[in-house]
PQR file with spaces between the fields and no chain letter, atoms N, CA, C, O and H, PARSE charges and radii, in Angstrom:
ATOM       1  N    UNK     1       0.843   -1.172    0.000 -0.4000 1.5000
ATOM       2  CA   UNK     1       0.000    0.000    0.000 -0.0000 2.0000
ATOM       3  C    UNK     1       0.894    1.243    0.000  0.5500 1.7000
ATOM       4  O    UNK     1       1.891    1.295    0.721 -0.5500 1.4000
ATOM       5  N    UNK     2       0.543    2.218   -0.791 -0.4000 1.5000
ATOM       6  CA   UNK     2       1.325    3.455   -0.860 -0.0000 2.0000
ATOM       7  C    UNK     2       0.733    4.527    0.038  0.5500 1.7000
ATOM       8  O    UNK     2      -0.485    4.678    0.123 -0.5500 1.4000
ATOM       9  H    UNK     2      -0.266    2.176   -1.377  0.4000 1.0000
ATOM      10  N    UNK     3       1.598    5.261    0.701 -0.4000 1.5000
ATOM      11  CA   UNK     3       1.148    6.377    1.529 -0.0000 2.0000
ATOM      12  C    UNK     3       0.880    7.580    0.642  0.5500 1.7000
ATOM      13  O    UNK     3       1.708    7.957   -0.187 -0.5500 1.4000
ATOM      14  H    UNK     3       2.588    5.137    0.632  0.4000 1.0000
ATOM      15  N    UNK     4      -0.269    8.164    0.826 -0.4000 1.5000
ATOM      16  CA   UNK     4      -0.607    9.358    0.052 -0.0000 2.0000
ATOM      17  C    UNK     4       0.023   10.575    0.727  0.5500 1.7000
ATOM      18  O    UNK     4      -0.200   10.826    1.911 -0.5500 1.4000
ATOM      19  H    UNK     4      -0.942    7.857    1.499  0.4000 1.0000
ATOM      20  N    UNK     5       0.800   11.314   -0.028 -0.4000 1.5000
ATOM      21  CA   UNK     5       1.383   12.534    0.520 -0.0000 2.0000
ATOM      22  C    UNK     5       0.464   13.701    0.195  0.5500 1.7000
ATOM      23  O    UNK     5      -0.048   13.803   -0.920 -0.5500 1.4000
ATOM      24  H    UNK     5       0.982   11.110   -0.990  0.4000 1.0000
ATOM      25  N    UNK     6       0.257   14.576    1.163 -0.4000 1.5000
ATOM      26  CA   UNK     6      -0.631   15.712    0.905 -0.0000 2.0000
ATOM      27  C    UNK     6      -0.058   16.623   -0.177  0.5500 1.7000
ATOM      28  O    UNK     6       1.152   16.828   -0.277 -0.5500 1.4000
ATOM      29  H    UNK     6       0.673   14.493    2.068  0.4000 1.0000
ATOM      30  N    UNK     7      -0.953   17.150   -0.967 -0.4000 1.5000
ATOM      31  CA   UNK     7      -0.583   18.045   -2.043 -0.0000 2.0000
ATOM      32  C    UNK     7      -0.537   19.473   -1.510  0.5500 1.7000
ATOM      33  O    UNK     7      -1.403   19.866   -0.728 -0.5500 1.4000
ATOM      34  H    UNK     7      -1.936   16.984   -0.886  0.4000 1.0000
ATOM      35  N    UNK     8       0.454   20.249   -1.919 -0.4000 1.5000
ATOM      36  CA   UNK     8       0.509   21.659   -1.528 -0.0000 2.0000
ATOM      37  C    UNK     8      -0.193   22.474   -2.600  0.5500 1.7000
ATOM      38  O    UNK     8       0.022   22.270   -3.795 -0.5500 1.4000
ATOM      39  H    UNK     8       1.157   19.929   -2.554  0.4000 1.0000
ATOM      40  N    UNK     9      -1.020   23.384   -2.164 -0.4000 1.5000
ATOM      41  CA   UNK     9      -1.727   24.263   -3.099 -0.0000 2.0000
ATOM      42  C    UNK     9      -1.502   25.698   -2.683  0.5500 1.7000
ATOM      43  O    UNK     9      -1.385   25.996   -1.495 -0.5500 1.4000
ATOM      44  H    UNK     9      -1.194   23.549   -1.193  0.4000 1.0000
ATOM      45  N    UNK    10      -1.443   26.567   -3.636 -0.4000 1.5000
ATOM      46  CA   UNK    10      -1.281   27.978   -3.354 -0.0000 2.0000
ATOM      47  C    UNK    10      -2.459   28.719   -3.950  0.5500 1.7000
ATOM      48  O    UNK    10      -2.784   28.564   -5.127 -0.5500 1.4000
ATOM      49  H    UNK    10      -1.538   26.324   -4.602  0.4000 1.0000
ATOM      50  N    UNK    11      -3.089   29.522   -3.122 -0.4000 1.5000
ATOM      51  CA   UNK    11      -4.238   30.294   -3.562 -0.0000 2.0000
ATOM      52  C    UNK    11      -3.925   31.767   -3.357  0.5500 1.7000
ATOM      53  O    UNK    11      -3.548   32.177   -2.259 -0.5500 1.4000
ATOM      54  H    UNK    11      -2.825   29.648   -2.165  0.4000 1.0000
ATOM      55  N    UNK    12      -4.077   32.557   -4.395 -0.4000 1.5000
ATOM      56  CA   UNK    12      -3.843   33.996   -4.283 -0.0000 2.0000
ATOM      57  C    UNK    12      -5.135   34.674   -3.878  0.5500 1.7000
ATOM      58  O    UNK    12      -6.199   34.399   -4.433 -0.5500 1.4000
ATOM      59  H    UNK    12      -4.384   32.225   -5.287  0.4000 1.0000
ATOM      60  N    UNK    13      -5.029   35.575   -2.889 -0.4000 1.5000
ATOM      61  CA   UNK    13      -6.195   36.308   -2.422 -0.0000 2.0000
ATOM      62  C    UNK    13      -5.901   37.800   -2.439  0.5500 1.7000
ATOM      63  O    UNK    13      -4.745   38.225   -2.439 -0.5500 1.4000
ATOM      64  H    UNK    13      -4.165   35.798   -2.438  0.4000 1.0000
ATOM      65  N    UNK    14      -6.954   38.573   -2.452 -0.4000 1.5000
ATOM      66  CA   UNK    14      -6.860   40.022   -2.424 -0.0000 2.0000
ATOM      67  C    UNK    14      -6.264   40.470   -1.084  0.5500 1.7000
ATOM      68  O    UNK    14      -6.360   39.740   -0.098 -0.5500 1.4000
ATOM      69  H    UNK    14      -7.893   38.228   -2.452  0.4000 1.0000
ATOM      70  N    UNK    15      -5.667   41.629   -1.037 -0.4000 1.5000
ATOM      71  CA   UNK    15      -5.055   42.151    0.186 -0.0000 2.0000
ATOM      72  C    UNK    15      -6.077   42.290    1.312  0.5500 1.7000
ATOM      73  O    UNK    15      -5.738   42.079    2.477 -0.5500 1.4000
ATOM      74  H    UNK    15      -5.590   42.222   -1.838  0.4000 1.0000
ATOM      75  N    UNK    16      -7.326   42.644    0.984 -0.4000 1.5000
ATOM      76  CA   UNK    16      -8.370   42.762    2.010 -0.0000 2.0000
ATOM      77  C    UNK    16      -8.670   41.406    2.645  0.5500 1.7000
ATOM      78  O    UNK    16      -8.875   41.318    3.856 -0.5500 1.4000
ATOM      79  H    UNK    16      -7.601   42.816    0.038  0.4000 1.0000
ATOM      80  N    UNK    17      -8.696   40.369    1.846 -0.4000 1.5000
ATOM      81  CA   UNK    17      -8.942   39.016    2.355 -0.0000 2.0000
ATOM      82  C    UNK    17      -7.789   38.596    3.263  0.5500 1.7000
ATOM      83  O    UNK    17      -8.007   38.026    4.332 -0.5500 1.4000
ATOM      84  H    UNK    17      -8.530   40.440    0.862  0.4000 1.0000
ATOM      85  N    UNK    18      -6.576   38.877    2.835 -0.4000 1.5000
ATOM      86  CA   UNK    18      -5.405   38.525    3.630 -0.0000 2.0000
ATOM      87  C    UNK    18      -5.439   39.267    4.967  0.5500 1.7000
ATOM      88  O    UNK    18      -5.062   38.705    5.995 -0.5500 1.4000
ATOM      89  H    UNK    18      -6.399   39.340    1.966  0.4000 1.0000
ATOM      90  N    UNK    19      -5.889   40.528    4.959 -0.4000 1.5000
ATOM      91  CA   UNK    19      -6.000   41.309    6.191 -0.0000 2.0000
ATOM      92  C    UNK    19      -6.986   40.657    7.160  0.5500 1.7000
ATOM      93  O    UNK    19      -6.713   40.575    8.358 -0.5500 1.4000
ATOM      94  H    UNK    19      -6.196   40.984    4.123  0.4000 1.0000
ATOM      95  N    UNK    20      -8.122   40.196    6.656 -0.4000 1.5000
ATOM      96  CA   UNK    20      -9.108   39.518    7.500 -0.0000 2.0000
ATOM      97  C    UNK    20      -8.518   38.230    8.063  0.5500 1.7000
ATOM      98  O    UNK    20      -8.716   37.919    9.238 -0.5500 1.4000
ATOM      99  H    UNK    20      -8.344   40.262    5.684  0.4000 1.0000
ATOM     100  N    UNK    21      -7.802   37.486    7.241 -0.4000 1.5000
ATOM     101  CA   UNK    21      -7.169   36.248    7.717 -0.0000 2.0000
ATOM     102  C    UNK    21      -6.135   36.538    8.805  0.5500 1.7000
ATOM     103  O    UNK    21      -6.053   35.810    9.794 -0.5500 1.4000
ATOM     104  H    UNK    21      -7.641   37.738    6.287  0.4000 1.0000
ATOM     105  N    UNK    22      -5.354   37.592    8.627 -0.4000 1.5000
ATOM     106  CA   UNK    22      -4.359   37.952    9.638 -0.0000 2.0000
ATOM     107  C    UNK    22      -5.019   38.343   10.955  0.5500 1.7000
ATOM     108  O    UNK    22      -4.571   37.929   12.024 -0.5500 1.4000
ATOM     109  H    UNK    22      -5.421   38.184    7.824  0.4000 1.0000
ATOM     110  N    UNK    23      -6.092   39.148   10.877 -0.4000 1.5000
ATOM     111  CA   UNK    23      -6.784   39.562   12.099 -0.0000 2.0000
ATOM     112  C    UNK    23      -7.461   38.380   12.785  0.5500 1.7000
ATOM     113  O    UNK    23      -7.455   38.287   14.012 -0.5500 1.4000
ATOM     114  H    UNK    23      -6.455   39.485   10.009  0.4000 1.0000
ATOM     115  N    UNK    24      -8.042   37.478   11.999 -0.4000 1.5000
ATOM     116  CA   UNK    24      -8.666   36.287   12.570 -0.0000 2.0000
ATOM     117  C    UNK    24      -7.615   35.415   13.238  0.5500 1.7000
ATOM     118  O    UNK    24      -7.838   34.899   14.333 -0.5500 1.4000
ATOM     119  H    UNK    24      -8.047   37.553   11.002  0.4000 1.0000
ATOM     120  N    UNK    25      -6.478   35.249   12.589 -0.4000 1.5000
ATOM     121  CA   UNK    25      -5.396   34.442   13.159 -0.0000 2.0000
ATOM     122  C    UNK    25      -4.912   35.062   14.470  0.5500 1.7000
ATOM     123  O    UNK    25      -4.688   34.345   15.445 -0.5500 1.4000
ATOM     124  H    UNK    25      -6.296   35.668   11.699  0.4000 1.0000
ATOM     125  N    UNK    26      -4.750   36.373   14.502 -0.4000 1.5000
ATOM     126  CA   UNK    26      -4.270   37.043   15.712 -0.0000 2.0000
ATOM     127  C    UNK    26      -5.282   36.902   16.843  0.5500 1.7000
ATOM     128  O    UNK    26      -4.899   36.664   17.988 -0.5500 1.4000
ATOM     129  H    UNK    26      -4.932   36.956   13.710  0.4000 1.0000
ATOM     130  N    UNK    27      -6.565   37.047   16.535 -0.4000 1.5000
ATOM     131  CA   UNK    27      -7.589   36.972   17.585 -0.0000 2.0000
ATOM     132  C    UNK    27      -7.760   35.553   18.108  0.5500 1.7000
ATOM     133  O    UNK    27      -8.219   35.367   19.235 -0.5500 1.4000
ATOM     134  H    UNK    27      -6.876   37.241   15.604  0.4000 1.0000
ATOM     135  N    UNK    28      -7.400   34.545   17.313 -0.4000 1.5000
ATOM     136  CA   UNK    28      -7.526   33.151   17.732 -0.0000 2.0000
ATOM     137  C    UNK    28      -6.182   32.559   18.159  0.5500 1.7000
ATOM     138  O    UNK    28      -6.083   31.364   18.437 -0.5500 1.4000
ATOM     139  H    UNK    28      -7.027   34.695   16.398  0.4000 1.0000
ATOM     140  N    UNK    29      -5.148   33.406   18.207 -0.4000 1.5000
ATOM     141  CA   UNK    29      -3.803   32.990   18.615 -0.0000 2.0000
ATOM     142  C    UNK    29      -3.321   31.789   17.798  0.5500 1.7000
ATOM     143  O    UNK    29      -2.897   30.772   18.345 -0.5500 1.4000
ATOM     144  H    UNK    29      -5.229   34.377   17.981  0.4000 1.0000
ATOM     145  N    UNK    30      -3.398   31.938   16.472 -0.4000 1.5000
ATOM     146  CA   UNK    30      -2.986   30.881   15.553 -0.0000 2.0000
ATOM     147  C    UNK    30      -2.317   31.508   14.340  0.5500 1.7000
ATOM     148  O    UNK    30      -2.047   32.709   14.334 -0.5500 1.4000
ATOM     149  H    UNK    30      -3.742   32.765   16.027  0.4000 1.0000
ATOM     150  N    UNK    31      -2.050   30.717   13.321 -0.4000 1.5000
ATOM     151  CA   UNK    31      -1.476   31.238   12.085 -0.0000 2.0000
ATOM     152  C    UNK    31      -2.569   31.327   11.015  0.5500 1.7000
ATOM     153  O    UNK    31      -3.738   31.040   11.276 -0.5500 1.4000
ATOM     154  H    UNK    31      -2.270   29.741   13.326  0.4000 1.0000
ATOM     155  N    UNK    32      -2.164   31.730    9.814 -0.4000 1.5000
ATOM     156  CA   UNK    32      -3.129   31.881    8.713 -0.0000 2.0000
ATOM     157  C    UNK    32      -3.840   30.567    8.417  0.5500 1.7000
ATOM     158  O    UNK    32      -5.044   30.569    8.159 -0.5500 1.4000
ATOM     159  H    UNK    32      -1.215   31.964    9.602  0.4000 1.0000
ATOM     160  N    UNK    33      -3.129   29.452    8.449 -0.4000 1.5000
ATOM     161  CA   UNK    33      -3.760   28.153    8.183 -0.0000 2.0000
ATOM     162  C    UNK    33      -4.812   27.831    9.237  0.5500 1.7000
ATOM     163  O    UNK    33      -5.875   27.305    8.909 -0.5500 1.4000
ATOM     164  H    UNK    33      -2.151   29.450    8.658  0.4000 1.0000
ATOM     165  N    UNK    34      -4.529   28.140   10.490 -0.4000 1.5000
ATOM     166  CA   UNK    34      -5.506   27.928   11.559 -0.0000 2.0000
ATOM     167  C    UNK    34      -6.732   28.800   11.363  0.5500 1.7000
ATOM     168  O    UNK    34      -7.856   28.365   11.615 -0.5500 1.4000
ATOM     169  H    UNK    34      -3.665   28.567   10.757  0.4000 1.0000
ATOM     170  N    UNK    35      -6.521   30.028   10.915 -0.4000 1.5000
ATOM     171  CA   UNK    35      -7.646   30.933   10.649 -0.0000 2.0000
ATOM     172  C    UNK    35      -8.500   30.395    9.501  0.5500 1.7000
ATOM     173  O    UNK    35      -9.728   30.447    9.561 -0.5500 1.4000
ATOM     174  H    UNK    35      -5.608   30.382   10.710  0.4000 1.0000
ATOM     175  N    UNK    36      -7.858   29.887    8.473 -0.4000 1.5000
ATOM     176  CA   UNK    36      -8.609   29.308    7.353 -0.0000 2.0000
ATOM     177  C    UNK    36      -9.428   28.102    7.808  0.5500 1.7000
ATOM     178  O    UNK    36     -10.598   27.968    7.448 -0.5500 1.4000
ATOM     179  H    UNK    36      -6.861   29.844    8.424  0.4000 1.0000
ATOM     180  N    UNK    37      -8.800   27.212    8.610 -0.4000 1.5000
ATOM     181  CA   UNK    37      -9.534   26.055    9.127 -0.0000 2.0000
ATOM     182  C    UNK    37     -10.737   26.502    9.944  0.5500 1.7000
ATOM     183  O    UNK    37     -11.829   25.951    9.807 -0.5500 1.4000
ATOM     184  H    UNK    37      -7.850   27.320    8.902  0.4000 1.0000
ATOM     185  N    UNK    38     -10.530   27.506   10.796 -0.4000 1.5000
ATOM     186  CA   UNK    38     -11.625   28.020   11.629 -0.0000 2.0000
ATOM     187  C    UNK    38     -12.759   28.550   10.759  0.5500 1.7000
ATOM     188  O    UNK    38     -13.921   28.222   10.996 -0.5500 1.4000
ATOM     189  H    UNK    38      -9.643   27.954   10.906  0.4000 1.0000
ATOM     190  N    UNK    39     -12.437   29.364    9.755 -0.4000 1.5000
ATOM     191  CA   UNK    39     -13.476   29.963    8.919 -0.0000 2.0000
ATOM     192  C    UNK    39     -14.194   28.923    8.060  0.5500 1.7000
ATOM     193  O    UNK    39     -15.391   29.055    7.805 -0.5500 1.4000
ATOM     194  H    UNK    39     -11.492   29.630    9.563  0.4000 1.0000
ATOM     195  N    UNK    40     -13.483   27.899    7.616 -0.4000 1.5000
ATOM     196  CA   UNK    40     -14.108   26.850    6.807 -0.0000 2.0000
ATOM     197  C    UNK    40     -15.039   25.999    7.665  0.5500 1.7000
ATOM     198  O    UNK    40     -16.104   25.584    7.207 -0.5500 1.4000
ATOM     199  H    UNK    40     -12.511   27.791    7.823  0.4000 1.0000
ATOM     200  N    UNK    41     -14.637   25.737    8.915 -0.4000 1.5000
ATOM     201  CA   UNK    41     -15.424   24.870    9.788 -0.0000 2.0000
ATOM     202  C    UNK    41     -16.523   25.604   10.547  0.5500 1.7000
ATOM     203  O    UNK    41     -17.382   24.963   11.151 -0.5500 1.4000
ATOM     204  H    UNK    41     -13.772   26.074    9.287  0.4000 1.0000
ATOM     205  N    UNK    42     -16.513   26.921   10.528 -0.4000 1.5000
ATOM     206  CA   UNK    42     -17.524   27.693   11.260 -0.0000 2.0000
ATOM     207  C    UNK    42     -18.907   27.419   10.674  0.5500 1.7000
ATOM     208  O    UNK    42     -19.066   27.371    9.454 -0.5500 1.4000
ATOM     209  H    UNK    42     -15.815   27.442   10.038  0.4000 1.0000
ATOM     210  N    UNK    43     -19.910   27.237   11.537 -0.4000 1.5000
ATOM     211  CA   UNK    43     -21.257   26.977   11.024 -0.0000 2.0000
ATOM     212  C    UNK    43     -21.829   28.206   10.325  0.5500 1.7000
ATOM     213  O    UNK    43     -21.510   29.344   10.671 -0.5500 1.4000
ATOM     214  H    UNK    43     -19.781   27.276   12.528  0.4000 1.0000
ATOM     215  N    UNK    44     -22.659   27.958    9.358 -0.4000 1.5000
ATOM     216  CA   UNK    44     -23.320   29.037    8.633 -0.0000 2.0000
ATOM     217  C    UNK    44     -24.415   29.634    9.509  0.5500 1.7000
ATOM     218  O    UNK    44     -25.256   28.899   10.026 -0.5500 1.4000
ATOM     219  H    UNK    44     -22.919   27.034    9.077  0.4000 1.0000
ATOM     220  N    UNK    45     -24.418   30.960    9.684 -0.4000 1.5000
ATOM     221  CA   UNK    45     -25.473   31.568   10.505 -0.0000 2.0000
ATOM     222  C    UNK    45     -26.827   31.429    9.820  0.5500 1.7000
ATOM     223  O    UNK    45     -26.907   31.427    8.592 -0.5500 1.4000
ATOM     224  H    UNK    45     -23.735   31.557    9.264  0.4000 1.0000
ATOM     225  N    UNK    46     -27.897   31.311   10.615 -0.4000 1.5000
ATOM     226  CA   UNK    46     -29.223   31.183   10.008 -0.0000 2.0000
ATOM     227  C    UNK    46     -29.625   32.478    9.311  0.5500 1.7000
ATOM     228  O    UNK    46     -29.229   33.574    9.709 -0.5500 1.4000
ATOM     229  H    UNK    46     -27.832   31.313   11.613  0.4000 1.0000
ATOM     230  N    UNK    47     -30.411   32.319    8.274 -0.4000 1.5000
ATOM     231  CA   UNK    47     -30.900   33.473    7.524 -0.0000 2.0000
ATOM     232  C    UNK    47     -32.051   34.102    8.310  0.5500 1.7000
ATOM     233  O    UNK    47     -32.992   33.409    8.695 -0.5500 1.4000
ATOM     234  H    UNK    47     -30.733   31.429    7.950  0.4000 1.0000
ATOM     235  N    UNK    48     -31.977   35.402    8.544 -0.4000 1.5000
ATOM     236  CA   UNK    48     -33.012   36.102    9.298 -0.0000 2.0000
ATOM     237  C    UNK    48     -34.282   36.198    8.451  0.5500 1.7000
ATOM     238  O    UNK    48     -34.224   36.443    7.246 -0.5500 1.4000
ATOM     239  H    UNK    48     -31.213   35.965    8.231  0.4000 1.0000
ATOM     240  N    UNK    49     -35.411   36.004    9.095 -0.4000 1.5000
ATOM     241  CA   UNK    49     -36.693   36.141    8.400 -0.0000 2.0000
ATOM     242  C    UNK    49     -36.933   37.599    8.089  0.5500 1.7000
ATOM     243  O    UNK    49     -36.582   38.476    8.880 -0.5500 1.4000
ATOM     244  H    UNK    49     -35.457   35.806   10.074  0.4000 1.0000
ATOM     245  N    UNK    50     -37.526   37.862    6.949 -0.4000 1.5000
ATOM     246  CA   UNK    50     -37.829   39.244    6.585 -0.0000 2.0000
ATOM     247  C    UNK    50     -39.003   39.759    7.405  0.5500 1.7000
ATOM     248  O    UNK    50     -39.895   38.996    7.775 -0.5500 1.4000
ATOM     249  H    UNK    50     -37.811   37.150    6.307  0.4000 1.0000
ATOM     250  N    UNK    51     -38.996   41.038    7.682 -0.4000 1.5000
ATOM     251  CA   UNK    51     -40.058   41.656    8.495 -0.0000 2.0000
ATOM     252  C    UNK    51     -41.096   42.343    7.606  0.5500 1.7000
ATOM     253  O    UNK    51     -41.440   43.505    7.823 -0.5500 1.4000
ATOM     254  H    UNK    51     -38.271   41.658    7.382  0.4000 1.0000
ATOM     255  N    UNK    52     -41.580   41.626    6.624 -0.4000 1.5000
ATOM     256  CA   UNK    52     -42.587   42.212    5.727 -0.0000 2.0000
ATOM     257  C    UNK    52     -43.946   42.224    6.431  0.5500 1.7000
ATOM     258  O    UNK    52     -44.388   41.213    6.976 -0.5500 1.4000
ATOM     259  H    UNK    52     -41.300   40.682    6.448  0.4000 1.0000
ATOM     260  N    UNK    53     -44.591   43.378    6.408 -0.4000 1.5000
ATOM     261  CA   UNK    53     -45.934   43.485    6.979 -0.0000 2.0000
ATOM     262  C    UNK    53     -46.944   43.115    5.904  0.5500 1.7000
ATOM     263  O    UNK    53     -47.060   43.789    4.880 -0.5500 1.4000
ATOM     264  H    UNK    53     -44.232   44.199    5.965  0.4000 1.0000
ATOM     265  N    UNK    54     -47.658   42.055    6.150 -0.4000 1.5000
ATOM     266  CA   UNK    54     -48.698   41.630    5.205 -0.0000 2.0000
ATOM     267  C    UNK    54     -50.038   41.866    5.882  0.5500 1.7000
ATOM     268  O    UNK    54     -50.485   41.054    6.692 -0.5500 1.4000
ATOM     269  H    UNK    54     -47.564   41.508    6.982  0.4000 1.0000
ATOM     270  N    UNK    55     -50.674   42.978    5.550 -0.4000 1.5000
ATOM     271  CA   UNK    55     -51.975   43.328    6.156 -0.0000 2.0000
ATOM     272  C    UNK    55     -53.115   42.819    5.357  0.5500 1.7000
ATOM     273  O    UNK    55     -54.270   43.027    5.727 -0.5500 1.4000
ATOM     274  H    UNK    55     -50.311   43.638    4.892  0.4000 1.0000
């Protein structure tokens, strides 16, 4: 059986995205990869119901 080695991938992001990743990493006391894992695994917030008045 052969061991699968993980593939390295590079993704280019806008400077604003990188800034958010840096701030998230700093607030969670981790690195950029930890911030990415956190954001990918974070649950999706529920969609708020609209407040349409139907009289």
